C-alpha positions, 0 to 999 in steps of 0.5 A: 500500500502506498501512503499518501504524501502529506505534501501532495496533500497540501498542494492539492488543497492550495491548487483547489483554494486557488481555483475557487478564489480565481472563480470567485474573483471571475464571479465578482468581475462578471457581476460588476461588469453586469452592474456597469452595463445596467448603469450605463443603460439607465443613464443612457435612458435618463439622457433620452428622457431629459431630452424629451422633457427639455424639448417639451418644456421649450415647446410649452414656454414657446406656446405660452409666450405666443398665448401671452402675446395674443392676450396683451394684444386683445387686452389693448384692443378692448381698452381702446374700444372701452375708451373709444379712442383709436389706436395710434398709427405706427 
């Protein structure tokens, strides 16, 4: 019967430990990459949403400005009609 060498057993345990550690490191790196890709995708979606919101805000501001201009014109017209005066020629 061959006696197992204690040095061989230690080497085997060290080799298995190294393999397990390498596996854990690779798994952690994979999780980190997954997280980075998810964060990048979310940031890209937020950028698109921000651009849409910015365009909507500028469109609404433009419409409000046009409405305000029309309201001022109507108010001036009504004040001239109420006073019985004619607006000055420009």
